[in-house]
N, C-alpha and C positions, 0 to 999 in steps of 0.2 A: 697671425699665426706664427709661432717661433720656428726658426730653422731646425732646431733639434727635434721637433715633433714630426718632421717630414723627412728627416735626413736619410733614414733607411729606405724609404720609398724612392726618393730621388736617386740614391746610389744604385738601387736595383734597376732603375730605368736606364741609367747611363752606362752600366757595365755590360758589355755584350756577353751572350751565352758562349761558353768555352767548350762544352761537351754535350753529347746527346742526352736528352732527358729520359727519365725512366718510363714515362707514358709512351713515348714513341718507341723506345727500345723493346718494350713488352710486345709490340706488334710483330717484331721479327724474331723474338726468342721462342724457343720450344721449352715450355715450362716442365718441370719435373712433376709427373702426375701418376696417380694410381689407376689401376684397372677399375671399371665400374664395380661398386660394392653393393651388397644386398643383405638386408637385415633378416630376411626370411630363412636364410640357410641355417640349418641346425646340424647336430652331429649325426642324426639318422642312424642310431645304433641298431634299430630293428632291421633295416635293409642290410646292414653290415654283418649282423650275426646270424641271420636266417640262412640256412643252406639252400641254394637255388637248384631246382630240378627242371630238366627240359620237359616241356609239355608239347610234344609234337601233335599236330592236328588241332591245336588250340584248346585241348581239354585233358584232364587227368582224372582217371577213374580210381576210386578208393574201394578195393574189394576187402570185405571184412567177413569174419566168421559170423554166422547167423546169431542174432541176439533176440531175446524175448523181453522187451521192456514194457513197463506199465506206464500209465499216464502220470509222470512225475514232473510235468512242465509247469510253468507259471500261468496264473490266471490274470487276465487283463481287465481293467475296470475303466469306467467313465465317471468323471467327477463333474458335477454341476453345483457350484457353490460349495455348501457343506454336505451335499448329498452324493453318495457314491453308489453306483450300480454296476453289476457285473455284465459283461457282454455275453449274451446267451450262448453263442457258439464256444466261448471259452470254458464253459462247464464240461466240455469234452475232454479237458485236461484231467478231470477226476478219473481215477482208474475204473470206477464202476460205470462211467458214462463214456468211456473211450469207444469211439466208433458209432455212437448213437447220433443220428442225423435228423431226427424229427424236429424241425425248427420251431414249430408251434409249442411242442412240449417243453423244449429247452427254454423258450421264451417265458412260459408260465413258471418254470422252476426259478428262472432268474428273477421274476417279479415277486416270488415268495421269499427271496432272501431278505432278511431284515438287518438293518445297520445297527451297529452297537459300538459305542465309544468306551474304551477301556483305559483306565489310569495305569501309570507305571507302577509295577509291583503287584498288581492285581492278578489273582489266579484265574485263568480262563477255564481250565479243565484239570481236575485232580486225579491223580493215579488211583486206579481201582474203581472209579465211578463209571457208570454205564455210558457208552458212546451213543448218544441219541441225536447228534447233529454234526454237520460239517462246518468247519470254520474256514472262511476265505479271508486271508490277511491282505487288506487293501493298502495299509500304511502302518509303519512301525516295525519294531523288532520284538520277537517272542522267543523266550528261552525254553528249550525242552529240558526239564529237570528230572533226573533219575537218582537212584540210590547207589552210592559207591560200594565197593567191596567191604567196607567197614561200617556201613550204615550211615555214612555222611552224605550230604547232598552234593550232587555233581551236575554240571551243565553238559548235557549230551550234544546239543546242537543249538544254533541260533537261526531262526527263521526270519525272513524279511519280506518286503513288498512282493505280492504276487504268489506267495506260498499258500498252501492249504493243508489242513490236517483234520483227522476225524473221518476219513473216507470210509472206514468200516461201517459207519452208521447206515450207509445205503444198502448194505448187503447182509449184515448179521444183526439179529435182534439182541443177542446176548454178548456182544462185544464190550470189552471194558478197556479203559485207558491204561496203557502200560507205563506211561510217564505223565508228569505234570507239565502243563503249559502255563507259563507265567510271563506277563508283559514286562519286557525290559525297559520299554519306553511307552509313552502314550500311544495307543493303537486304535485304528479303525478297522473293524472286522465285519464281515457279512456272515450271517448264520442261516443255514438251510437245514431244517429239522427233518428227521426221519419220518415224522408224522405227515409232513407236507408231501414228501416224496411218495409215501404209501398211498395217500389220498389221491394223488394224481395218477399213480399207476393203476388204481382201481378203475379209473375212467379211461385212461389211455392204454389200450392193449399193447401198442408197440413198446412202450416203456416197461410194462410188466414183463413181456417176453424177453426184452433185452436184459433186464436185471436178473431174470431167472436163468438165462443163458450164461451170463457172467458168473453167477453163483455156482452153477453146475458144471462149468468148464473145467476140465482136468488140466492142470498146469504141467507143462513139459519141464522135466528137470533141467536146471540151469546151474552154472557155476556162480561164484561170488560176483562176477562181473555182468551177469545177465545173459551170457552166451549159452547156446544149447550145449548141454553137457556131453562129454565124450566118455562113453562107458569103458572103464578100465578095471583090471583086477590086479591086486598086488598082495604079496605076503602069503599066497596060498601054497599048499603042499599037495602032493599026490596028483591025481588025475582030475583036477577040478576043470569044469567047463569054462573056457575063456570067453568072455562076452564079445559079441560082435558090435562093431560101431562104424561110424563114418563122420567126417567133419563136414557139416553143412555150411553153405555160404549164403549171404544175403542175395535174394533174388533180384533186387533192384538197387545195386550199389550206387552211391552218390558220385556224380561227376562234377568236377570243378572246371568251369570254362574260364579261359583267360579274360580278364577285364582289361580296360585300356584307359589311358589318360592321353589326351592329345590337344594340340592347338595349332593354329596357322600363324607362323611368324612372318611379318611383313617388313621389308627394308626397302626404302626408296633408292633407286639406282643412283641418284645424285649423291646420296650419303655414301653409298658403297664405292662410288668412283672418286669423289673428291676428298673425303674425310677418312681415308683408310690408313693414314700414316700419322704418328708412329704405331697406332693401335688399329687392328682390323675390326671395323665396326660390326660386320656381320658375325664374326667369330664371337665377340663379346655379347651381342644380342642373343646368339644361340646358346652360349654358356649359361647365361642367367635364366633363359627359358627352360633349359634342361634341369637346372637346379629347382625351379618351381615345379616342374613335372615330378621330380623325385620326391619333393616334399609332399605333393598331393598323393603320390603312390603310397608313401608310408602312412599317410592319414587314412587312406582307403583300407590298407591292410589291417588297421586297428579298428576302424569304425564302420566299414561297409556292412550293410544288413545281410548280404548274401554270403560273403566269405570272410568278413572281418573277424579278428580274434575275439573281441568282446561279445559279438553276437553268436559265434559258433562254439563258445564254451559250453560243454554239457552241463545241464542243471545239477547233476550230481557232483560236479567239480566246482561249483560256486559256493563260497562260504562267506560268512559275515564276521566282522571283528567282534571280539568278546566285549571290549570296552569302548568301542567306537573309534578310538585312535589306533593307528597301526603299531602294534607292539611286537616284541619278539615271539610271543606265544602265537600270534596270528601268522607270522612268517613260518614258524615251525609247522603249524597246521597245514599251511599251503604246501610246504615241501613234503609233508607226510602223505599227501594224496597221490603222489607219483614217484616212480623210480627215476633216478638219473636226471634230476632237474638241471638244466644247463644255464638258465638265466631268469632273472626277474626283470620286468619292465614297469616303471612307475613314473608319474609326472614329477618334474623337479621339486614341486612344492610337497608332493607326497614323500619324496626322499628326505626333504628337510624335516617333515613331521616324524618320519622313522628315526632320524637322528636325535630329535628332541626326546622321544620316548626312550631311546637307548641311553642317552645322557642322564635322564631322570633315574634310570635304574643302575647307573654306574657302569654301563657296558660300552666298550669301545670296539666298533666293527673293524675287521681287517679290510685291507684294500688290495687291489690287484692291478698290476700294470698292464693295460691293454692299448697297444699301439701308442705308447707314450702318455697315456691318460690314466690317472689313478681312479679306479672305480671301486666304490664301497661294496663289500660282500657280506652275506649272512650265511653261515655254515659253509663257507667256501663258494657259494653261488653268487656271481656278480649281480648287482642291482643297477641296471642301465637306465639313464634318464630317457624319457620319451614324452615330449610335450604334446603329442597327438592324443594321448589318453585324456578324455574330457574331465574337466572339473566343473561341478554343478554350481549354481548360484548359492546353494546352501553350504558350499564348502566341502563337498564329498567327492571322492574319486575312487579309482580301482587300481589294484596291483595285479599284474599278469605274471604268472609263473609257467614255464613250459620246458618240455624236453624237445630237442630238435633233432632232425636227421631222418632220412628215409630208412636207413639200416636199423635205427633204434626205435622205429614206430613213433616218431615224434611229429613235430610241426615242420612243414617245409614251405619254402616259397616256390612259386611256379612262374616260369617265363619261357620264352622261345627265342633262341639266338639264331644267327644266320639270316636275319631279315634283310631285304633289299635296302641299300643305303644305310646300313647300320653303323652308328658312330660309337655306341656303347652296347654291352650285352643287353639285348631285349629292347633297345631304343634306336629308332631310325629317324633320319632327317631326309625328306624327299622333296626335291625341287618341283614346284608346281607351275612355274612359268612367270612371265612378266605381263601384267595387264596393260590396258591402254593409258593408264595413268603413270606408267613407268615404275610400278611397284613390284618388287620381287617377292614371291610367296614361297615359304617352305612349310611342309606339313611335318610336324614333330610329334612322334607317337611312341608310347611305351606300353607294352603288354605285360600283365602280371596277375597273380592271384596267390592264394595261400590255402593249404590243405592241412587238416588235422587227421592224421592217419588212424589213431585210436583215441577214444574220448579222454582217457586219463593223461594224455600228452599235454593238455592245456588246462590250467586252473586259474580262477580269478577270485581275488579277495575284494568283495564289493562294499560299497557304502562306507568307505574309509573316511573318517572325519579328519581333515587336514588343517582346519582353521581353529580347532579347539586346542587350547594349551592348558596343561594341568600343572 
């Protein structure tokens, strides 16, 4: 072997080390480091924009003026393969069957519902035709078509999954369709004919008496919002008799109880004692735990079945997009349902879909500076991103619009401050002790809820297609 081939190795062996190596030096050095990072943290605009109200005693009661509402809720179905059936108790959502509790009769009515597949563009019911059946919309979108002021065709409303129409068939023999129902997409509907209901009522005395009672019931006068009317007199002259009146309240107002999110944070004493410099391990463990709790809190405020915004939106305030994609017409319709709308909430992908539709129409939305962040707006109302709003596998989502504030009869957040060991408003960290394994435990808890003071404070644009590009 030549000397040149091993020269470098021989030289490295003979020359003594003259300075400390980097591997050894790293053991003594304190490296520049970041605090622990977390990908789950989001902007949480809902928590930041909701006005928070104290709920002493752990509950908040919403007193409202007495309302007389009819069964305008949605009907729930069960799907087995390509067969769809209605849950019998859900027929109570029909105005004529509201309050009827004979399970056997409801079960027979549900069994008499026949399934029908309707193609897009097909007319389900024509204006002027007799109403002889109730339609339960299991899947799809149906347009209510009326006649405009100049004789042209106009879309009055769009119905979606769970809706029903033709309820007059159960009470009146001479009822006629006042508008045309046309399928905007392929639809699955269940039909319940008046003949089937009449035949069952002839055998079931409870159903016959219930329908007769509903038909003969005198309706109390209401205002446009379904509230019991207040008798007033205006524009009279002379000594007219002034009507007597009073404002009635709901006898059983709703109470919102504070919900909670909590966890037990555990830190070993060895970690807390030996590895607390230059960063306090317990402090950062707690910081990230609090962030996770706040994320869960916002998720619950949107999706919880008891007090979440999506579940507590009144059915009269839920609308469907005209063309599937979220366009400016849909946002305008959402704004028109309430006064003083303060904000929109939408998934970031939905906001991108809104931007695409605005770009297609040549519209440029304004922006608003909120705490150093440029937020897009529509008609001056900011559109805040909220990734807690679900996106379905089919690529649809929802857009929330609301008025906020207790003084404005809007949507409010509920919490209680002044808790023992409180570290943030409504959030406490309580020391639970050290166990026999030398592990320190902290109970981290936050209490919260949300309340909708009047139904029109909250609206939702549902079934928005965010994956379709036009």
